[in-house]
SEZA-218766 format. One line per 10 residues: number of its first residue (from 1); for each residue z, x, y of N, C-alpha, C, O. Coordinates in steps of 0.2 Angstrom, whole numbers. Layout:
NUM> Z,X,Y,Z,X,Y,Z,X,Y,Z,X,Y  ...
//
This chain:
1> -185,0,32,-186,-6,36,-180,-10,35,-178,-11,30  -178,-13,41,-172,-18,40,-173,-24,37,-179,-27,37  -168,-27,34,-169,-33,30,-168,-39,35,-163,-39,39  -173,-43,35,-173,-49,40,-171,-55,36,-174,-57,31  -166,-59,39,-164,-65,35,-166,-71,39,-164,-77,37  -170,-71,44,-172,-77,48,-174,-75,54,-177,-69,56  -174,-80,59,-176,-79,66,-171,-74,69,-166,-72,67  -174,-71,75,-169,-67,79,-163,-70,81,-157,-67,81  -163,-76,82,-157,-80,84,-152,-80,78,-146,-79,79  -155,-82,72,-151,-82,66,-148,-75,64,-142,-74,62
11> -152,-70,65,-149,-63,64,-144,-61,69,-139,-58,67  -144,-63,75,-139,-62,80,-133,-66,78,-127,-63,79  -133,-72,76,-127,-75,73,-124,-72,68,-118,-71,67  -128,-69,63,-125,-66,57,-122,-59,60,-116,-58,57  -125,-56,64,-122,-50,67,-115,-51,70,-110,-47,70  -115,-56,74,-109,-58,78,-103,-60,73,-97,-58,74  -105,-64,67,-100,-66,62,-97,-59,59,-91,-59,58  -102,-55,57,-100,-48,54,-95,-44,59,-90,-42,57  -97,-44,65,-93,-40,70,-86,-44,70,-81,-40,71  -86,-50,71,-79,-54,71,-75,-52,65,-69,-51,65
21> -78,-52,59,-74,-50,53,-72,-43,53,-66,-42,51  -76,-38,55,-74,-31,56,-68,-31,61,-64,-27,60  -69,-34,67,-63,-34,72,-57,-36,69,-51,-34,70  -57,-42,65,-51,-44,62,-48,-39,57,-42,-39,57  -52,-36,53,-50,-31,48,-47,-25,52,-42,-22,50  -50,-23,57,-48,-18,61,-41,-19,64,-36,-15,64  -40,-25,66,-33,-27,69,-28,-27,63,-22,-25,64  -30,-29,57,-25,-28,51,-24,-21,50,-18,-19,49  -29,-17,50,-27,-10,49,-23,-7,55,-18,-3,53  -24,-9,61,-20,-6,66,-12,-8,65,-8,-4,66
31> -11,-14,63,-4,-17,61,-1,-12,56,4,-10,56  -5,-11,50,-3,-7,45,-1,0,47,4,3,46  -6,3,51,-5,10,53,1,11,58,5,16,58  2,5,62,8,5,66,14,5,62,20,8,64  14,2,56,19,1,52,26,0,55,27,-4,59  31,4,53,37,3,56,39,9,60,45,11,60  35,12,63,36,19,67,41,18,72,45,23,74  42,12,75,47,11,80,54,10,78,59,8,82  55,11,71,62,11,69,62,5,64,58,1,63  68,5,60,68,1,54,69,-7,57,73,-8,61
41> 65,-11,55,65,-18,56,68,-22,50,67,-19,44  71,-27,51,73,-31,46,67,-33,42,63,-37,44  66,-31,36,60,-33,32,63,-33,24,67,-29,22  60,-38,21,61,-39,14,58,-34,10,52,-32,12  60,-32,4,57,-27,0,50,-30,-2,45,-26,-2  49,-36,-3,43,-39,-5,38,-38,1,32,-37,-1  40,-39,7,35,-38,12,33,-31,13,28,-29,14  38,-26,12,37,-19,13,32,-17,7,27,-13,8  33,-20,1,29,-18,-5,22,-21,-3,17,-17,-5  21,-27,0,14,-29,2,11,-24,7,5,-23,6
51> 15,-22,12,12,-17,16,9,-11,13,4,-8,14  13,-8,8,12,-2,5,6,-3,0,1,1,0  5,-9,-3,0,-10,-7,-7,-11,-3,-12,-9,-5  -6,-14,3,-12,-15,7,-14,-8,9,-20,-7,10  -10,-4,11,-12,3,14,-15,7,8,-20,10,9  -12,6,2,-15,10,-4,-22,7,-5,-27,11,-6  -23,1,-5,-30,-2,-6,-35,1,0,-41,2,-2  -32,1,6,-36,3,11,-39,10,10,-45,12,12  -35,14,7,-37,21,5,-40,22,-2,-41,28,-4  -41,17,-5,-45,17,-11,-41,18,-18,-44,20,-23
61> -35,17,-18,-30,18,-23,-31,12,-28,-31,6,-25  -30,13,-34,-29,7,-39,-21,6,-39,-18,11,-39  -19,0,-39,-12,-1,-38,-10,-6,-43,-13,-11,-44  -4,-4,-46,-1,-9,-51,6,-10,-49,10,-6,-47  8,-17,-50,15,-19,-48,16,-24,-53,13,-29,-54  22,-24,-57,24,-29,-62,27,-35,-58,32,-34,-54  24,-40,-59,26,-46,-55,32,-49,-58,37,-51,-54  32,-50,-64,38,-53,-67,41,-48,-72,38,-48,-78  46,-45,-71,49,-40,-75,54,-42,-80,58,-38,-83  55,-48,-80,60,-51,-84,60,-49,-92,66,-48,-94
71> 55,-47,-95,54,-45,-101,53,-37,-102,51,-35,-107  53,-34,-96,52,-27,-96,58,-23,-96,63,-25,-94  58,-17,-98,64,-12,-97,66,-12,-90,62,-11,-85  72,-12,-88,75,-12,-81,73,-5,-78,73,0,-82  72,-5,-72,72,1,-68,65,4,-67,65,9,-63  60,1,-70,53,4,-69,51,4,-62,53,-1,-59  48,9,-59,46,9,-52,42,3,-50,38,0,-54  42,1,-44,39,-4,-41,31,-4,-41,28,-8,-43  29,2,-40,22,3,-39,19,9,-43,23,14,-44  14,8,-46,10,14,-50,3,14,-46,-1,9,-46
81> 1,20,-43,-5,21,-40,-9,26,-43,-6,31,-45  -15,25,-43,-20,30,-46,-26,31,-42,-29,26,-40  -28,37,-40,-34,39,-37,-36,45,-39,-33,50,-37  -42,46,-42,-44,52,-44,-39,55,-49,-37,52,-54  -38,62,-48,-33,65,-53,-25,63,-51,-21,66,-54  -24,60,-45,-17,59,-43,-14,52,-46,-18,47,-47  -8,53,-48,-4,47,-51,2,47,-47,6,52,-47  4,42,-44,10,41,-40,14,35,-43,11,30,-44  20,36,-44,25,31,-45,30,31,-39,32,35,-36  30,24,-36,34,23,-30,39,18,-31,38,12,-33
91> 46,20,-30,51,15,-30,52,13,-23,52,17,-18  52,6,-21,52,4,-14,59,1,-13,61,-3,-17  62,2,-7,69,0,-6,69,-2,2,65,1,6  73,-7,4,74,-8,11,78,-3,14,80,2,10  79,-3,20,82,3,24,89,4,21,92,9,21  92,-2,18,99,-1,16,100,-2,8,105,-2,5  94,-3,5,94,-5,-2,96,1,-7,95,7,-5  100,0,-12,102,5,-16,99,5,-23,97,0,-25  98,11,-26,95,12,-32,100,10,-38,106,11,-37  97,6,-43,102,5,-48,102,11,-53,98,16,-52
101> 106,11,-58,107,17,-62,100,17,-66,98,23,-67  98,12,-68,91,12,-72,85,14,-68,81,18,-71  85,13,-62,80,15,-57,80,23,-56,75,26,-57  87,25,-56,88,32,-55,85,36,-61,82,41,-61  87,33,-67,85,36,-73,78,37,-74,75,42,-76  74,31,-72,67,32,-72,64,37,-67,60,41,-69  67,37,-61,64,42,-57,65,49,-59,61,53,-58  71,50,-62,73,57,-64,68,59,-70,66,64,-70  67,54,-75,63,56,-80,56,57,-78,52,62,-80  53,53,-73,46,54,-70,46,60,-67,40,63,-66
111> 51,63,-63,51,69,-60,49,75,-65,47,80,-62  51,74,-71,49,79,-76,42,79,-78,40,84,-82  38,75,-76,31,75,-77,27,77,-71,29,79,-66  20,78,-72,16,81,-67,15,75,-61,12,77,-56  17,69,-63,15,64,-58,19,65,-52,24,68,-51  17,62,-46,21,62,-40,25,56,-40,23,50,-42  32,57,-38,37,52,-39,40,51,-32,42,56,-29  41,45,-29,44,44,-23,48,38,-23,48,33,-26  53,39,-18,58,33,-16,56,32,-9,57,36,-5  53,26,-7,50,25,-1,54,19,2,56,14,-1
121> 56,20,9,59,15,13,55,14,19,51,18,21  56,8,22,51,7,28,51,12,33,46,13,37  57,16,34,57,21,39,53,27,37,52,32,41  50,27,31,46,33,28,39,32,29,35,35,26  37,27,34,30,25,34,25,30,36,20,31,33  27,35,40,23,41,42,21,45,35,16,47,34  27,46,31,26,50,25,21,46,20,17,49,17  22,39,20,18,35,15,11,36,17,7,37,13  10,35,24,3,35,26,0,42,25,-6,43,22  4,48,26,1,54,24,0,55,17,-5,58,15
131> 4,53,13,3,53,5,-3,50,3,-7,52,-1  -4,44,5,-9,39,3,-16,41,6,-21,39,3  -16,44,12,-22,46,15,-25,53,13,-31,54,14  -21,57,10,-24,63,8,-28,62,1,-26,58,-3  -32,67,0,-36,67,-6,-32,70,-12,-35,70,-17
//
């Protein structure tokens, strides 16, 4: 039995509002999925990180990002993602960004573990989507 919240007119308004919210969310998803397929765009690392985090949440990942790393050891990857048995460490760079020595040391050390370790750039969008969409 459907749940009724009021008159048919009120139900219609609720349905229209819900449809509008879903359409807005779908538009956001389409932007994410389009990503940067058309080639590298000038994008800040923080903007790229936001896109990857949004995509990860879309696919149900828990996502950790250190906001203020001033008191943290240097070089730790930008994102730690967890979903089921999968553990992903991702260092994010712009198209021309360079790894520091500390970042390279962390990635090398993490490659010695069972975790998945990636260096992602905006041009890797299709790979990122493939990685985060698989179970």
